[in-house]
C-alpha positions as CSV (number, residue, x, y, z in Angstrom):
1,M,145.0,43.1,39.8
2,Y,144.7,40.3,37.3
3,F,147.2,37.5,36.5
4,E,146.4,34.3,34.6
5,Y,148.2,31.2,33.4
6,K,146.6,28.9,30.8
7,D,147.8,25.7,29.2
8,S,145.5,25.2,26.2
9,E,146.7,21.6,25.6
10,L,145.7,20.5,29.1
11,N,142.9,23.1,29.6
12,A,144.6,24.1,32.8
13,L,144.0,27.4,34.5
14,L,145.4,29.3,37.4
15,R,144.4,32.9,38.2
16,L,145.3,35.5,40.8
17,T,142.9,38.5,41.0
18,D,141.0,40.9,43.1
19,S,138.0,40.9,40.8
20,V,135.6,38.7,42.8
21,G,132.9,39.0,40.2
22,L,134.8,36.4,38.2
23,I,133.9,33.7,40.8
24,T,130.1,34.4,41.0
25,E,129.1,33.4,37.5
26,D,127.8,30.0,36.4
27,A,130.7,30.0,34.0
28,S,133.0,29.4,37.0
29,I,131.1,26.2,37.8
30,K,131.5,25.0,34.2
31,K,135.2,25.7,34.4
32,G,135.4,23.6,37.6
33,L,137.2,26.3,39.5
34,I,138.3,26.1,43.1
35,H,138.9,29.4,44.9
36,I,141.1,30.5,47.9
37,I,139.6,33.8,49.1
38,W,141.6,36.3,51.3
39,N,140.3,39.5,52.8
40,R,143.3,41.8,52.6
41,T,141.3,44.9,53.3
42,N,140.8,46.7,56.6
43,T,137.1,46.1,56.9
44,P,135.0,42.9,57.3
45,V,133.3,41.5,54.2
46,T,130.1,39.5,54.0
47,F,129.0,37.5,51.0
48,Y,126.8,34.5,50.4
49,V,127.7,30.8,49.7
50,D,124.7,28.6,48.9
51,D,122.5,31.5,50.2
52,L,124.1,31.5,53.6
53,P,126.1,34.5,54.8
54,I,129.9,34.1,55.2
55,S,131.7,36.9,57.0
56,L,135.4,37.4,56.5
57,A,137.2,39.7,58.9
58,P,140.4,41.5,57.8
59,N,143.1,39.0,57.1
60,E,140.9,35.9,57.1
61,I,140.9,33.3,54.4
62,T,138.1,30.9,53.2
63,T,137.7,28.6,50.2
64,T,134.9,27.7,47.8
65,T,134.7,25.1,45.0
66,Y,132.8,24.6,41.8
67,V,129.9,23.1,43.7
68,H,129.2,26.3,45.7
69,L,126.9,29.1,44.6
70,V,128.6,32.4,45.5
71,R,126.9,35.8,45.6
72,F,128.3,39.2,46.5
73,D,126.2,42.3,47.1
74,R,127.2,45.4,45.1
75,P,129.5,47.2,45.2
76,M,131.8,44.2,44.9
77,P,134.4,44.0,47.6
78,E,138.1,43.8,46.9
79,L,139.2,40.3,47.9
80,T,142.3,38.5,46.8
81,V,141.4,35.3,45.0
82,V,143.5,32.4,43.8
83,S,141.5,30.2,41.4
84,F,142.5,27.0,39.7
85,N,140.9,24.0,38.0
86,R,141.5,20.2,38.2
87,E,143.6,20.3,35.1
88,F,146.1,22.6,36.7
89,Y,146.2,20.9,40.1
90,C,143.9,18.0,41.1
91,I,143.4,18.0,44.9
92,N,142.1,14.5,44.7
93,D,145.1,13.1,42.8
94,H,147.5,15.0,45.1
95,D,145.7,14.4,48.4
96,H,148.5,12.2,49.7
97,E,150.8,15.2,49.3
98,V,148.7,18.0,50.8
99,S,145.9,16.2,52.8
100,C,143.5,19.1,52.1
101,N,140.3,17.3,51.1
102,G,137.8,17.3,53.9
103,I,139.6,20.1,55.7
104,L,140.3,22.9,53.2
105,F,138.2,21.8,50.2
106,M,135.2,19.5,49.6
107,G,134.2,17.3,52.4
108,A,130.9,17.5,54.4
109,R,131.9,20.4,56.7
110,D,131.4,24.1,57.0
111,L,133.6,26.3,54.9
112,P,136.9,27.0,56.7
113,I,137.5,30.4,58.1
114,I,141.3,30.9,58.6
115,P,142.5,33.9,60.6
116,L,146.0,35.1,59.8
117,H,148.1,36.4,62.7
118,E,150.7,39.0,61.9
119,T,153.5,36.5,61.2
120,E,151.3,34.4,58.9
121,Q,150.0,37.5,57.2
122,Q,153.5,38.5,56.3
123,K,154.3,35.1,55.0
124,M,151.1,35.1,52.8
125,E,151.9,38.6,51.5
126,A,155.4,37.4,50.5
127,L,153.9,34.4,48.8
128,V,151.5,36.6,46.8
129,E,154.5,38.6,45.6
130,V,156.3,35.5,44.5
131,F,153.1,34.4,42.6
132,K,153.0,37.8,40.8
133,D,156.7,37.5,39.8
134,E,156.2,34.0,38.5
135,F,153.1,34.9,36.5
136,E,155.3,37.4,34.7
137,T,158.1,35.0,34.0
138,R,157.4,33.3,30.7
139,D,159.5,30.2,30.1
140,N,159.0,26.5,29.7
141,I,158.9,25.7,33.4
142,Q,156.4,28.5,34.4
143,G,153.5,26.1,34.9
144,E,155.5,23.8,37.1
145,M,156.8,26.7,39.2
146,L,153.2,28.0,39.7
147,R,152.0,24.5,40.6
148,M,154.7,24.4,43.3
149,L,153.6,27.8,44.7
150,L,150.0,26.7,44.7
151,K,150.9,23.5,46.5
152,R,152.8,25.6,49.1
153,L,149.7,27.9,49.6
154,I,147.4,24.9,50.0
155,I,149.7,23.2,52.5
156,K,150.0,26.4,54.5
157,C,146.3,26.9,54.7
158,T,145.6,23.3,55.5
159,R,148.1,23.4,58.4
160,L,146.5,26.5,59.8
161,V,143.0,24.9,59.6
162,K,144.2,21.8,61.4
163,E,145.9,23.8,64.1
164,Q,143.1,26.2,64.6
165,T,140.4,23.6,64.4
166,Y,142.0,20.7,66.3
167,G,144.8,22.4,68.3
168,S,148.5,21.7,68.1
169,S,148.2,18.7,70.4
170,F,145.6,16.9,68.3
171,D,146.9,13.6,67.0
172,H,147.2,13.2,63.3
173,E,145.5,9.9,63.2
174,S,142.3,11.2,64.7
175,A,142.4,14.3,62.4
176,D,142.8,12.0,59.4
177,I,139.8,9.8,60.4
178,I,137.6,12.9,60.7
179,R,138.9,14.3,57.4
180,K,138.3,11.0,55.6
181,Y,134.9,10.7,57.1
182,N,134.0,14.2,55.7
183,V,135.3,13.2,52.2
184,L,133.4,9.9,52.2
185,V,130.2,11.7,53.1
186,D,130.8,14.3,50.4
187,A,131.2,11.5,47.8
188,N,128.4,9.2,49.0
189,Y,125.7,11.2,50.8
190,K,123.1,10.4,48.1
191,S,123.3,6.6,48.6
192,L,124.7,6.2,52.1
193,K,122.8,7.9,54.9
194,Q,123.7,6.0,58.1
195,V,126.8,6.5,60.2
196,S,127.3,2.7,60.2
197,D,127.8,2.8,56.4
198,Y,130.8,5.1,56.8
199,A,132.1,3.3,59.8
200,D,132.3,0.2,57.7
201,L,134.3,2.0,55.0
202,L,136.7,3.3,57.7
203,F,136.9,0.0,59.5
204,K,135.6,1.6,62.7
205,S,132.5,1.1,64.8
206,P,129.8,3.8,64.8
207,K,130.4,4.3,68.5
208,T,134.1,4.9,67.9
209,L,133.3,7.5,65.3
210,S,130.7,9.2,67.5
211,N,133.1,9.3,70.5
212,L,135.9,10.7,68.4
213,F,133.8,13.5,67.0
214,L,132.4,14.3,70.4
215,K,135.8,14.3,72.1
216,H,137.1,16.9,69.6
217,G,134.2,19.3,69.6
218,S,133.0,18.5,66.0
219,K,129.5,18.0,64.8
220,S,128.2,14.5,65.2
221,P,128.7,12.1,62.3
222,L,125.0,12.0,61.7
223,Q,124.8,15.8,61.7
224,I,127.5,15.9,59.0
225,I,125.5,13.5,56.8
226,H,122.3,15.5,57.2
227,E,123.9,18.9,56.6
228,R,125.6,17.7,53.5
229,I,122.2,16.5,52.1
230,A,120.7,19.9,53.0
231,I,123.5,21.8,51.3
232,E,122.8,20.0,48.0
233,A,119.1,20.4,48.5
234,R,119.5,24.2,49.0
235,R,121.5,24.4,45.8
236,L,118.9,22.6,43.8
237,L,116.1,24.7,45.3
238,I,117.9,27.9,44.3
239,K,119.2,26.9,40.9
240,S,116.7,24.5,39.5
241,E,113.0,24.4,38.9
242,K,112.7,20.8,40.3
243,T,109.9,20.0,42.8
244,A,110.7,18.9,46.3
245,K,109.6,15.4,45.3
246,E,112.1,15.4,42.4
247,I,114.9,16.7,44.6
248,A,114.1,14.1,47.2
249,F,114.4,11.4,44.5
250,D,117.7,12.9,43.2
251,L,119.1,12.8,46.8
252,G,118.3,9.2,47.3
253,F,115.1,9.4,49.3
254,D,112.3,6.9,48.8
255,N,109.6,9.4,49.9
256,V,109.3,13.2,50.0
257,S,108.1,13.3,53.6
258,S,111.4,11.9,54.9
259,F,113.3,14.5,52.9
260,N,111.0,17.4,54.0
261,K,111.5,16.4,57.6
262,L,115.3,16.2,57.4
263,F,115.5,19.5,55.5
264,K,113.3,21.4,58.0
265,K,115.3,20.0,60.9
266,V,118.6,21.2,59.4
267,S,117.4,24.4,57.7
268,G,114.5,25.5,59.9
269,Q,112.2,25.7,56.9
270,T,110.4,23.4,54.6
271,P,111.9,23.2,51.0
272,I,109.0,25.1,49.6
273,A,109.3,27.9,52.2
274,Y,113.1,28.0,51.7
275,R,112.7,28.4,47.9
276,A,110.2,31.2,48.3
277,A,112.4,33.1,50.8
278,S,115.4,32.7,48.4
279,K,113.5,34.1,45.5
280,S,112.2,37.1,47.5
281,R,115.8,38.0,48.5
282,E,116.8,38.1,44.8
283,E,114.1,40.5,43.8
């Protein structure tokens, strides 16, 4: 299966495919593609994002973005993937419409794993068929129709993540504070490393944030900062030849020992040991 829409004037791209190899190349990062990945098969699938295993059971959905490094073992699994770039639909510019940043995409949190129950599965299957039909309809409003369908898909997935993560009784204000915190950390982790920095940006006290995250079973605000730093460090260790000292400087640390200590606390290995283990897995 392969459907693609391109607008050469805007450099916009939307793609629906089951060829997962298309999202594993560095070219995908250069294109700035965001991916919604759905396991429509009857068997679990495991792949690697930033060298960490991600398992998708049948009828589970996850997402990756252009900042993630994705790797599949061969033979490649058959997963349904919707891919798009900023020029087709900017999740930042449209965040007020879909409220997906920090929940479905980006943000300093684990990748979402969205199980689809039978009713939701049927709805998603129907939406895929509508996508296919629109990809084959060539007229002057095709791009806008596809954007509407993508927006609908994003909203449906975001709602499911909110309900499954926070529960149906979780108040929207608290969910939005956590979401905004995740987005702020994602944008500022290199320069702001204290919970108090983000509390100021959200006009909250550090204690209020800590209590909010604790109440709703999330990782602590400080954990989120540390894990976001470690995620970027792992990417640099895998994909660059930079030393631990150079990476520490890139991530805003004044000395490499502080970076090494944080990385080992989060990842369980020193940066040098992590790089060596990663290279051995690739051989």
